[in-house]
MILUMRO-875476 format. One record per residue (C-alpha): x, y negated, z negated. Coordinates in steps of 0.02 Angstrom, whole numbers, plus 50000, padded with zeros to 5 digits. Last residue first. Layout:
N
XYZ/...
//
This chain:
863
546004553749445/544454547249357/543344560949427/544574574749382/544804567449207/542924567549184/542824585749238/544154590449111/543204580848976/541594589549013/542474606549013/543114603048839/541364598748781/540514614348843/539374614648993/537504613149011/536884611849190/536074596349263/537574585649303/537364567849373/537314559149204/538864568349146/539874563349299/539244545549274/540194546549110/541884545649196/541474531349312/540904521249162/542534524349070/543594521549225/542684505249262/543004499049086/544844503949106/544974493449264/544194478749174/545554478449043/546444486148894/544984494048803/544454489748626/543464497148485/542714491248321/541954475148388/541924459648279/543484453948371/545284448248349/546184453048508/546694468348607/545794466648772/544024470448827/543054472148665/541994487448625/540494490248514/540244509048528/538884514448408/538274532348386/536504529648323/535904530548142/534204538448134/532564528848122/533524513248176/533314496848081/534604502747954/535064485147898/536924488947923/536584496048097/535614480648151/536884468748075/538334476948167/537354476948330/536924458548311/538744454248272/539374463648425/538124454648535/538604437548464/540434442148495/539984442948678/539884423948687/541664422848624/542404433048766/542724450648831/541184461648825/540594479448794/539064485948702/538644504348686/537254511648580/536834530148574/535384536848470/534254523148537/532464521648472/531334525348620/529704525548524/529014510148612/529224499248456/531024505448441/531364500748622/530644483248602/531614479948442/533234485548522/532914474648676/532504459048576/533954460848452/535214463448593/534544448648691/534614437648535/536454442148517/536784435948692/536324418248645/534824406548652/534104400148489/534274381848534/534194377348717/535834374748811/537214361848831/538894369048881/540664362248873/541914373148964/543774377448961/543464392548850/541924387448753/541254371348677/539434372148630/538124358448623/536454364348556/534704360048615/533004355748541/533304336748561/533454324648416/535364324848406/535534324348594/536384307148605/537594310448462/537974328548503/538294323848684/539614310848640/540514322148515/540544336448639/541144324848776/542564318148667/543204335548631/543044340348813/543984324748868/545444328948755/545454346948815/545414341348996/546824328848966/547904342348888/547584355349020/547544344349174/545944349049263/545604365449354/544884374149200/543784358949163/542014365649178/540494355749118/538984367149097/537144362049098/535824374149036/534134382249062/533914382249249/535784380949276/536804366349338/538684368849344/539684352749329/541474351249390/543174345649325/544724343949435/545034325449401/544254319849238/543484302449255/542164307449382/541704323349290/541644314049124/540424301349197/539384315249275/539274323949107/538474308249035/537254307149179/536804325549153/536464324748966/535014312448959/533994318349109/534434336149055/533514333048891/531894332948989/532074351749006/530444356548918/530234375348906/530924378248731/530074393948664/531614403748713/531714421648775/530954418248946/530364433649038/530714437749220/529444449449296/529814467849321/530114475949491/532014474049483/532074480749305/531954474749125/532134456149163/532714443449036/532974424649057/533714413848919/534844428448879/536574420948903/536044412849067/535394429149136/534894445349048/534734459049178/534034476649163/534554488849299/533214500449368/533294493849547/535174493449560/535284488749747/534774470649705/536254468549588/537124454049676/535544445149730/534684446149561/536284440849473/536454425549583/534634420449563/534664423649375/536044411349336/537694417349263/538014418249076/537894437049080/537074451848996/536974466749115/535794479449038/535674498549050/534334509748973/534904527748994/534094544748963/533154543749127/534824543949221/534524533149373/535244517849283/536944526049258/537044531649439/536524514449502/537844506149390/539214517349461/538674514549641/538584495749618/540334495949542/541024505949689/540194494449815/541094479949733/540224466749628/540384448849696/541634438949591/542864435649733/544264424849662/544704437349525/545574429749374/544184434349254/544304452249314/542644460649362/541644472349250/542194464449087/542984447549126/541394441449209/539984454249185/539514457849005/538834475248973/537464482048860/537074500748859/535644509348767/535634528448769/534184539448716/534694557748737/536364559848649/537534574948660/538404569748820/538724551548775/539504556548609/540724568348694/541104555748831/541554541948707/542654553548602/543554560248756/543754543048833/544504536248671/544104518248634/545664510048563/545594505248382/545014491248267/544724498048092/546424492548027/546214474548086/547344469248228/549154464248252/549874465048427/551754464148423/552694456448568/554034461048693/554184449548844/556034447548806/556344465548856/554754475248890/552984471648838/551814479448711/551834484248530/550434489348414/550234484548233/548844487748109/548384473447996/548144471247808/549994473547774/550604458147864/549184447147800/550254437047677/551594433347807/551134415247845/550934411647659/552654418547621/553384408047761/552474392747694/553264395447523/555004397647599/554814381647702/554254371647550/555684378047444/556954374247580/556324356547607/556164352847421/557924359247392/558584348447535/557854332647458/556114325647480/555914317747307/557544307947309/557404303347493/555624296847473/555954286747315/557564280147390/556704273747545/555404263647450/556684256947326/557844251647468/556484242047561/555984232947402/557794229047358/558204222147530/556644211347524/557144204747352/558904201047416/558234190747560/558374197447736/559284187047868/560704199247900/559494213347941/558494201648052/560064197448152/560524215748174/558734219748225/558764205948357/560404212448429/559714230148439/558114224548522/559084213748646/560204228548691/558654238448737/559134256548766/559224259348579/557374255148559/557374248948381/556564252848214/557024241148071/556874252047917/555524250947783/554484265147856/555904277547845/554994294247862/554534291548045/556344287448092/557144303248022/556994312548188/557914299348288/557144292448448/556474276248373/558264271548329/558574266248151/559184250048074/559274251947885/559544239247747/560034243547569/559884236547395/560184244347226/561474231447171/562054220247314/561704203347236/562224208147060/563914199647066/564304197646880/565334213546872/565434222647038/566474236746963/565284238446817/563864242346939/565004254647030/565364263846867/563524263646816/562934271846976/562534267347156/560814267247236/561754262647394/562444280347397/560724288147402/560154276547543/561724279847646/561484298547632/559684297047691/560154285447835/561544297747890/560384312847889/560174313448078/558604323148128/558544329648305/559354315448397/559004305748557/559614288448609/560554287348445/560664270048365/560914273548181/561344257148093/561794255447909/561754238647820/562614230647671/564054243047666/565014246847506/564114262647450/564084270547623/565924266047650/566334274547484/565394290147538/566474290847695/568034289147587/567444303147472/567164314447622/568944313247681/569304304247846/569534311748019/570084299648156/569054287848263/568834273948137/568344259148247/568294242648153/567304230348258/567184211648221/569064210448194/569754196348089/571494191448030/572364189248198/570764184248283/569164192048345/567744186348458/568344190348635/569804201848597/568844211248463/567304212748573/568324219148721/569254231648612/567614238748545/566884240048721/568414249448786/568494261248637/566644265548656/566844268348844/568374279348823/567494290348695/565894291748799/566914296148957/567844309748863/566204316848799/565474317048975/567014325749046/566884339848923/567304345848750/566174351248611/565844346648430/566614329348451/567574322948299/566634310848185/566694292548234/566584279848093/566054262848158/566324248348039/565394233248106/565964216948029/564964201048011/565434183747949/566914179848063/565664175548200/563924173648129/563834154948167/564104158648351/562384166748367/561984171548548/563704178748591/563944186648420/562244195248433/562564200648613/564214208848561/563354217548415/562054224648532/563424230248651/564254239348506/562654248748468/562434253248651/564204260048653/563854271048502/562224277548573/562324294548488/561754304248642/563404305448739/564364313448598/565574308048464/564714311748301/564084296048217/564294285148065/563884266648091/564084253847954/563734235247943/564734224747822/564164206647802/565704196647758/566184186847603/567324200547539/567794212847675/569434219147605/568864217247423/567264227247455/568264240747544/569584242247406/568304242747265/567314256247356/568934265947381/569334265347195/567594271247150/567754285547275/569454290947210/568794290147031/567404302247079/565644296547030/565054294647210/565564312547243/564394318147104/562984307147168/563144314347343/563094332047275/561574328347168/560594320647311/560774335747424/560004328847583/558314332047661/557704340947817/556124334147896/554504343747876/553294350148006/552934368747987/552024378648119/551154395148088/551064409748209/549384418248183/549464436148243/548064444648339/548904442848507/549574425348476/548404413048392/549434397348358/549274389648184/549374372248112/549144371247922/548164357047842/546694367447786/546584375847956/547304366948107/547054374748277/548054381848420/547644389348588/548824398648703/548814397248893/550634402648906/551384388149005/550184373948969/549634378648793/551304385248731/552184370248808/550934358148730/551164366448561/553044364348575/552874346048623/551714343048476/552954351348359/554334339748420/553224324548400/552634330448229/554404329048164/555834339948102/555134356348166/554854373348086/554204389448162/553384402248047/552984420548080/554284422648216/553844432548373/553194416148443/554994410248460/555314424848577/553804420848684/554384402848702/556144408148750/555564420648881/554294408448954/555574394548982/556874405449066/556974394349223/557064378449117/556134364549211/554664368349096/555554359848951/555624342549030/553794340549079/553304350248922/554074337148811/555744341148731/556044349648563/557294339548463/558694348548370/558564356448198/557374370148253/556864381048106/556374399248125/555544410447996/555454429248004/554614441147882/554784458647956/553144467447991/553584474848161/555344479848113/556464484248260/555584474648397/555214460448278/557064458248246/557534457648430/556104445648466/556514434148319/558354433148375/557944425348544/558004407248483/559744409348410/560784394548474/559254383148464/559264381348276/559194391648118/558474408848080/557704412247909/557464430647870/556434435147717/556624451047616/555024459147554/555254474447665/556834478447572/558734476747590/558924469747764/560744464347785/561214477247916/559694472348017/560334454448016/561944460548096/560974468548238/560004452348261/561624442548281/562214455148409/560604453648508/560754434748506/562484436348583/561874448048719/560414436648764/561514421048771/562744430548881/561294434648997/560864416248996/562624412049050/562514424849192/560884416949251/561694399949276/560494385249277/561204369949360/562444358749267/564034364049356/564464346049395/564354347149585/562464349249598/562094333049508/560354331049436/560344342849287/559054335649166/559474326949002/558014325848883/558984330248724/558294347948725/558924349248905/560674343348859/560794356048716/560044370648812/561124369748969/562954365248943/563054367048754/562024382648723/562254391448891/564124388948913/565064382648761/564084394048646/563594409548746/564844409248889/566344404948779/565804416448638/565584430648763/567324427848833/568094427048659/567244442948601/565904439648469/566134444548289/564574442048184/565104439448004/564064445347857/564234433147712/563814437047531/565324426547479/566504438147385/565924455647430/565174451247599/566674441047652/567944453847591/567074468647672/566894459347837/568714453947829/569264471947817/568144477447960/568704463148072/570574464548050/570934476648192/569784466948309/570894451348287/569884436748221/569504421048319/569054405948213/567404396848186/566674412548108/565024419748165/563384420648072/562384430047942/562224423147766/561494432347617/560554423547477/559994433947328/558444427047245/558314427847056/558534409147036/557054405547148/557524396647310/557634377847338/559404376147271/559964388547404/559684374747533/561384367247491/562384381547565/561494381147733/561574362147736/563474362647738/564414350647624/564744364747502/565874373547627/566144390347545/567964395347538/569044407347638/570864412347645/571604424247773/573324431947752/574494433947900/575984430647787/576864417247891/575364412047994/574344408747838/572574409147903/571224396547864/569334397747857/568074385747780/566394394447772/564594389847807/564424404147935/564194398448114/562754401548235/561494402948095/560534416448003/560034414547821/559434430747742/558444427347585/558464443147483/557264447747346/557984457047197/557114470947104/555974474747249/554184480347245/553514488447401/552364479147515/550624485647539/549964498147664/548474497847778/548004511847895/548264524847761/549094541547792/550374540347652/551694537547783/553464543647764/554874534447680/556424530347778/558034530047677/559504525547789/561084534547738/562354525347633/563864516047699/565234517847570/566634526147667/566274517847833/566534500447760/565614485347822/564314483447689/562534489447697/561134488147573/559914502147587/558344500047690/556664499347610/554834503347617/554274503147797/552524509947795/552114520647945/551364510948088/553184507648130/553374524748208/555234525948242/555734530548419/556124513748497/557974517448511/559054502148481/558804503548294/559594520948290/561074515748395/561324500448287/561264510848129/562524523648196/563694510148261/563774500948097/565474506548039/566184503448210/565984484648189/565264476048339/566564466048434/
//
């Protein structure tokens, strides 16, 4: 239930009425008490496009997770609640990585159900004493959100488990996803209550809350949001089976920084963004970024660490020392192997036991010499699969003990009941080998904790006396499918599905010499000790600050409804082209020069039929017939096609093949802009392109008079990109001495003569007009892709060098809101047509009318 004391703030934030282009300075701190909730303080704009962040006396780090890191108990007799921070929780430990002056606030739900009448009082208590803001979800919503969508659909999918049985309730349930949306919205509302200034950082954790970044971004466009996924992220083949795949991806991209445990998980995420959303990514100075509507969403790849100091302090406890002594005495003369796992279907407990069974079967001499202690943590969720995993593990353990055990010896010790933390630490310290055999796991910190505990301390060293054989040694067996595996290069890596691999690793672990154990341990300990939880948190916070550094140098627009919402961030000078402003300038000028791209500008890029419509031909003819206009189509297409398509426009200038060929009108001769006439290089490049066409299904070669283009838009996205990269490298090597350049564009690789681009066309035409005393006083250039940026750059350079006798009115315009060297944008091809259609009304009028009347006439034509 949402607290009544916040209803006014939530109502206000739910209405999209606040102008977020104004600077957002600060929000007051909120606590859940109606009597002390202050009024929101919204500062007005100073009128500037770009604003800087306000100073704050105390920066807040707002940590958002499904559950608060609290221990909660209620005295049934008195009805009193008692709380304490759970220091074993990662969310508490990560505070060590933040500056001392930072204030850490937690947002999450409680693991217990609280009566609605007690919620406000508990909220005040938790915020006052623990800086925790609880999110109270109704029981039915909690059931659908957590046990339903999170545990039944997201969690299995992220662990590579697809729904294949229709009778198990595993198929996608839209109502459960709607509950997931509602729950995420409530978490986001609570985060808004915690925002204290625009310098505060929000750090959202794990797959339960993947929609929170969208809800936060919708309310505060420049909010600093980081997200860290603790679970695996599946490959695109698995992830794209999720019916709401796009909504979740787009929501994650509303964060500024997205963190993953390993590069594999990040690579899968990038592949999904590329294949499903068509987004590109690149690495700059070691940082991976995805370009998303003018924003760069950064990716962070760093495994979580452990709190070394906490483990060492527990290791020094007398109870721990005593337990270590007891364990080592109980298993004296035996090799102790340890497994510590949650009870779920992905931990591979049964596979681990089967590996031990095979080892004892193949190597009789090891019987009575090896013991596997398997600690089973309680299951986090219930279900038939979990029950089956428990029964299977117990069954296998009993079979091994019956087959290879005796009255005084059991090969498998199954601890399937809760034990105190000091006892678990004691088992770490006393065990010769630790095995983590999960078939799929996000991170798993067990090997790190084991390594720290095996380092020991002076008390444990004294306990062992003269027996120095196990001092500062450790052996690890780690599944290839566990997130910590890449960082533990000294561990035995196994395929958990291969029982033989597991058995072999167990044998090798027992066969290691003490010096080898010590070398492997030292290597692991150095890594774990330097990459602890504080290092992880500090590194993430620093990267989040870096990812947000440009927030106040951009202007923000919003687009999209619901979960398709996104913020478009562009430079302050980049603005939408106003029809009124454009028409006014067009009317008052007498020497107009107009450059237009074709594909993606005058016809949609997605259009199957690229032939210009009768309406477009009519508009271009009207523009060209005005003696005050000089109009050019500048395209990458070949001159034969363009000549045929625009034959009715007799006065239209055409620049074909990116300006290699130029023609001023239909009656004029084609001119060649490049001095390179020899095309012998094609005999070298074309056979190479043919090889890549044959080996890349779906790719084609376009042969132009001046260029060769390899297209791969219909090929597999990842394979096509890989092949394109290799093709560019191959062509650059073999054509190094030829007068050509190799360019990689959007799903193409092109080889063309040097010195040929659309910018050269602009320079040539402007120079020619100035020399013929037709210096433009109106200059329009409109395009949609990278090649058109050369035109915008040439126009910007020409105006900055003052090559014109009088400065013209310049309209460099990009189709689509994206980073560009143009100063204006329009939303799409249809808007380009409306602009051109509007100004043809001016070209066709002979009488002089006032500016307001011009605009009214234009609106009539457009409508």
